VEXSE-167346 format. One record per residue: residue in three letters; y, x, z negated of N, C-alpha, C in turn. Coordinates in pm, whole numbers, plus 32768, in hexadecimal, padded with zeros to 4 digits. Layout:
AlaYXZYXZYXZ/...
***
This chain:
Unk7E79D7CCE5157EC0D770E4B97EC9D78FE420/Unk7F21D79BE3F47F31D7A6E3677F1ED758E314/Unk7EEBD73EE29F7EA1D6DBE24F7F3CD6BCE1E2/Unk7F4FD62BE2027FC5D5F4E1DC7FD2D5B4E14E/Unk7FBAD5FDE1057F80D5DAE0767FF4D5EAE032/Unk8037D5A5DFC580A1D5CADF7E8048D61FDF09/Unk809BD6C2DEF0806AD6F8DE818100D714DE3E/Unk80E4D733DD958157D774DD598156D7DEDD1B/Unk811BD808DD618109D8BADD5A813DD905DDCA/Unk8179D9A5DDC581B3D9F9DDDD814EDA39DE47/Unk8137DA51DEC48119DA54DF3A810ADAF4DF1A/Unk8092DB11DF5B8081DBBCDF7B80DCDBF5DFE1/Unk8129DC6BDFD0818EDCA8E0308132DCDDE095/Unk80EDDCDFE0B18062DCF7E11580BDDC99E1B4/Unk8112DCE3E2068121DC8CE28181ACDC45E268/Unk81E8DC10E2008244DBE6E1F88299DC55E1F4/Unk8330DC2EE21683BDDC7FE21B8404DC86E1A4/Unk842BDCF4E18E8495DCF8E0DF84D4DCB4E0D2/Unk851EDC97E1448566DC12E11D8532DB7DE0D2/Unk84E9DB90E0FA845CDAEDE0D68445DB37E02B/Unk8407DB95E02B83EFDBC3DFAB844CDBC3DF66/Unk84AEDBFDDF898548DC07DF1C8563DB86DEDC/Unk8555DB00DF318583DA9EDF0A8511DA7EDE75/Unk84A3DA86DE7A8443DA80DE198470DAB7DDB6/Unk8469DB3BDDBD849BDB8BDD6D851DDB3FDD0E/Unk8596DB15DD848613DAF9DD2385D8DA87DCA4/Unk8563DA12DD1E853ED9B2DCC28514D9A6DC5D/Unk84AADA2FDC6D843EDA59DBC384C5DA67DB6D/Unk8544DAD9DB8C8577DAFBDB4985F4DA9EDAF0/Unk85FADA44DB45863CD9A3DB16861DD941DAD2/Unk8584D95CDAB2852CD8F2DA9E8533D881DAC9/Unk853FD891DB5C853ED7E4DB9F84C6D7EBDBE3/Unk8473D777DBBE83ECD779DBEE83FBD720DC65/Unk839CD71CDCC7839CD707DD608309D6DDDD7B/Unk82FFD694DDDD8280D651DE3082AFD6ACDE9F/Unk8256D6E1DF1F8252D715DF7881D2D723DFCF/Unk821FD6FAE04681A1D6D2E0BF81C3D723E100/Unk8165D774E168816DD7C5E1E08133D756E23A/Unk8189D76EE27D815CD741E32C8193D79AE3AB/Unk8182D756E41F819ED790E48F8242D761E481/Unk826CD7A5E5108339D7D4E512832BD740E525/Unk83AED6FFE4C583EAD6C4E4B58470D6B4E4E5/Unk8496D6BDE5808513D6E1E5A58583D667E57B/Unk858BD5F8E57785AFD581E56B858ED538E50E/Unk8615D4E0E4F585CED469E487855BD407E4BB/Unk8566D409E53784F3D3A1E569847AD40BE53C/Unk8466D475E54A83DDD4C5E54183AFD49EE483/Unk8419D48EE43183D4D476E3B583CBD409E380/Unk83A1D3B0E3CF8391D325E3A782DDD328E33B/Unk8281D367E3A38235D38BE34D8210D3B3E2B7/Unk828CD449E2C78276D46BE23282A5D42CE202/Unk832AD3E3E2008361D391E1C382DFD338E163/Unk8291D2C2E1A88231D283E16981EBD2D0E117/Unk8196D36AE1488165D398E0FA81BCD3D2E075/Unk8222D3EDE0838283D3FCDFFB82BBD398DF9F/Unk829BD307DFE982DFD2A4DFBE837DD2CFDF9D/Unk83C8D2B8DFDF843FD2F6E00F8491D2D9E069/Unk8518D2EFE0C68558D2DEE108857ED36CE130/Unk8548D39BE15A85A5D41BE1A1864AD40CE1F8/Unk8686D441E1AC872DD412E1EE8747D494E246/Unk878ED46AE2B087D4D4CBE307882BD51CE2D5/Unk87E9D5A4E2CD885FD606E2BF88C0D646E351/Unk8907D619E3388986D660E3B789C7D6AAE39D/Unk89D1D737E3EA8A26D7A5E3DF8A86D781E454/Unk8B15D774E3FF8B8AD76EE44C8BE4D7C3E44B/Unk8C70D7DEE4AC8CD5D802E4808D4DD7DCE4B2/Unk8DCCD83DE4A88E37D7F4E4F58E2AD822E576/Unk8EACD805E5D78E91D855E63F8EEED8D5E639/Unk8F07D91AE5F38F51D965E5F88EB6D9DEE58C/Unk8E42D9A3E5858E02DA04E5388DE4DA48E4AA/Unk8E60D9DFE4608EA6DA20E3FD8E85D9E8E362/Unk8E58D97CE3918E12D91CE32F8D81D8E8E34B/Unk8D25D8F8E2FD8C91D8B7E2EB8C95D856E27E/Unk8C10D804E2BD8C12D7B0E26B8B52D778E27A/Unk8B3AD77CE2118AA8D73BE2248AAFD692E212/Unk8A76D67CE2178A7DD5E0E20389FFD5ABE206/Unk89E8D548E17F8962D508E1868979D46BE198/Unk890FD43EE1CB892CD3B4E1F3888DD37EE211/Unk88B7D2FFE1FF881CD28FE21187D5D2A1E295/Unk875BD2E2E2C3874BD2ECE3488780D261E394/Unk874DD1E2E3718776D173E3B3880CD150E3D6/Unk8860D1B9E3AB88ECD18FE3C18914D1CCE44A/Unk8984D1A1E47E89D9D20BE4D28A43D25EE4C0/Unk8A38D2D4E4F68AA0D335E4F18B00D30FE52C/Unk8B8FD2E6E4F38C1CD2DEE5388C82D346E503/Unk8C6ED39DE5758CE3D3FFE53D8D55D3BCE54A/Unk8D93D38AE55A8E32D364E52A8E04D320E4A3/Unk8DD1D2C4E4528DB9D29DE3ED8DCBD2F4E391/Unk8D50D371E3A48D48D3CCE33A8DD8D419E342/Unk8E02D43CE3AD8E96D483E3C38EF0D45BE37B/Unk8F07D3D3E38A8F89D398E3438F60D389E28B/Unk8EC1D364E27D8ECDD38CE1EE8EFBD404E1A1/Unk8EBFD479E1F18ED7D4F4E1A98F59D548E1B4/Unk8FBCD514E20D9050D522E2429025D5B6E2CA/Unk8FDAD58EE2F08FC3D607E3688FD2D5F0E3E5/Unk8FF9D648E4508FFBD63DE4E18F69D60CE4FB/Unk8F46D5BEE5788EE8D5B4E5808E77D5F9E57C/Unk8DF7D5BCE55D8DA1D64EE5458D24D63FE5A8/Unk8C90D69FE5CC8C41D695E6108BFAD71BE5D9/Unk8B7DD6EDE61B8B1FD713E5D38B05D7CEE5E9/Unk8AFAD80AE5888B30D8C4E57D8ABFD8D8E5B0/Unk8AD6D97FE5F18A81D9AAE63C89FFDA03E5F5/Unk89A1DA24E6408941DA51E5E3894BDADCE59B/Unk89BFDB3FE5FA89E6DB9BE5AF8A16DB8FE52B/Unk8A5EDB0DE5108AD4DB06E4928A5DDAF2E427/Unk89E6DA6EE4678989DA33E4108968DAD6E3BF/Unk8910DB31E42F88E3DB93E40B8902DBE8E397/Unk8994DC02E3D889F0DC68E3708A17DC2FE2EF/Unk8A51DB98E2DF8A49DB62E2508A08DB68E21A/Unk896DDB09E240892DDADBE1F988B0DB0DE20E/Unk8867DB58E2768813DB90E29B87B0DB5EE2B6/Unk87AFDAEBE3118782DA86E31F87B2DA8EE3A7/Unk8711DA52E40F875ADA19E4A68740D989E4C6/Unk876CD970E5358768D8F5E56386D0D8B2E536/Unk86F7D81DE51D863AD7EBE4FE860FD80DE466/Unk8679D856E4218648D86AE38A86AED85EE31D/Unk871AD813E36A87A4D819E3128766D7CCE2AE/Unk877FD80BE2258790D7F4E1B787D5D7E5E15B/Unk8801D7AEE0EA8856D7BAE055881AD854E029/Unk878DD874E0228755D8E4DFFA879ED957E01B/Unk87DAD973E09B8834D9D4E0CD88BAD9E1E089/Unk88CAD982E04D8943D9AADFE08934DA16DF83/Unk88A4DA52DF8188B4DAACDF1B88B5DB44DF51/Unk88B0DB4CDFF888D8DBA4E049897BDBBFE033/Unk89C8DB50E03A8A46DB10E03B8AB2DB4BDFA3/Unk8A93DBDEDF9A8AFBDC5DDF5A8B7DDC3ADF38/Unk8B8EDC40DFA98C41DC41DFCA8C85DBBDDFD6/Unk8C2FDB11DFC08C6FDAB4DFA88CACDA94E034/Unk8C71DA98E0938CBEDA91E11E8CA5DA01E166/Unk8C2DD9D5E10F8BEDD954E1628C1BD8FEE0F2/Unk8C53D878E10B8C4ED808E0AE8C25D79FE0CE/Unk8BF7D75EE0248B43D717E0548BADD66CE047/Unk8B8DD629E0B38B77D5ACE0AA8AF5D54DE0A0/Unk8B08D4E1E0438AAFD4A5E04E8AC1D3E3E061/Unk8AC5D3BCE0BF8AAFD339E0A98A7ED307E04B/Unk8AC5D291E0018ABCD267DF8D8A0AD215DF8E/Unk89E8D1E0DFEA895AD1B1DFEB88F2D20FDFD4/Unk890FD280DFF288B1D2DBDFC888CAD309DF31/Unk8921D2DEDEF38934D328DE8E88D8D278DE05/Unk88D4D247DE41888FD19CDDFB87F4D1BBDE15/Unk87E1D21DDE66870ED236DE528709D2A5DDD5/Unk86A6D271DD978649D2C8DD008656D370DD5B/Unk85F1D36CDDF085B0D402DE218607D427DE86/Unk861DD47EDE968665D4A8DF2985D7D502DF39/Unk85EED4DBDFED8577D540E03585ACD595E08F/Unk85A3D645E08685D7D696E0D18550D6F4E101/Unk85A3D733E16C8547D7AEE17B855BD824E107/Unk84F9D875E0F5855CD8F7E0CB8549D96CE115/Unk85B7D95CE16785FED9ACE1C2859DD9B3E20C/Unk854CD984E26384BFD982E2CF848BD901E2D4/Unk84A9D8EDE3778444D83EE3B783DAD84CE38D/Unk837FD895E34F82F4D883E32782A0D862E297/Unk8315D84DE25D832ED7EFE1DF838BD7ACE1BA/Unk833FD754E15283A1D70EE11A83CFD6EEE0AB/Unk840DD6DAE0708402D6E2DFB78447D63ADF7A/Unk83E1D606DF348448D599DECA8474D5B9DE41/Unk84E0D5CCDE0D8532D5BCDDCE8589D584DD80/Unk8592D554DCF585DED506DCBB8656D514DCFC/Unk86AAD4C6DD1F874CD4E2DD1E87B0D4DEDCC2/Unk8776D4DCDC4487BED4FADBE287CDD5A8DBB6/Unk8746D5B7DBCD8705D660DBE18778D6C4DC3C/Unk8772D658DCB487CCD6AEDD01884ED6B5DD1B/Unk88A0D647DCA988FDD64FDC98892BD682DC30/Unk88F1D6A4DBC78901D6B7DB3E88C4D759DB29/Unk8860D787DB6E8838D802DB65885ED83ADBD2/Unk881CD825DC418846D87CDCC088B8D886DCE4/Unk893DD83CDCFE8993D81FDD208A0BD877DCAE/Unk89F3D859DC368A22D89BDBDC89E8D974DBC9/Unk8999D96ADC1C8963DA03DC12899CDA30DCA8/Unk89A5D9CEDCF889F8D9F9DD8A8A81DA05DD66/Unk8AD5D9D5DD198B64D9C2DCF68B8DD961DD75/Unk8B5BD90FDDAC8B6CD8B9DE0E8B77D83EDDD0/Unk8C14D7FADE0B8C08D777DDC78BF3D72DDE52/Unk8BF4D693DE388BC2D644DE9E8C42D5F4DE97/Unk8C5DD5A3DF3F8CC9D53FDF398C62D4B0DF71/Unk8C7AD467DF1F8C58D3E5DF4D8C85D388DFEF/Unk8C75D370E0478C7FD34DE0B68C35D2BBE0E2/Unk8C3DD278E10E8C36D1D0E1378C1CD1E0E1D1/Unk8BA1D1EAE1E48B9AD1ACE2988B6BD124E2B3/
***
């Protein structure tokens, strides 16, 4: 069992994947402070409830979506307690009905695997093939909880830092949606 104590320091790279360490490198480069907690694998939003309490946040759902032709890809950030209704989102963004994107596209475009979907994956989307969608309720929170591209750690970041520093760096804009 891992020690579930939140920390504000960079972890040792020993035993951690490069993609996770790249997140910490970028956060340091952008001068974005964070609180981190290491934990067992969290494959679903339900698995994150204890982590939420320890970090004092609500980790949002991060859904990787695509259109039926697999030509348009989306990352949707939404509150964990809201229900995803594909027709509601599709209509708001003017897209054909959306479905969950396949793991191969997730890895190819964001360098993340199922269960580890995170806004941090946008740092790997150099060609801007993934469009960011954020539910309006998520934007009301002072902090954003997310994985550092791996689902054995979670981060607490200031929402303003994510929107103003991180997204500015990646060059991704976001579309506000309402579920």
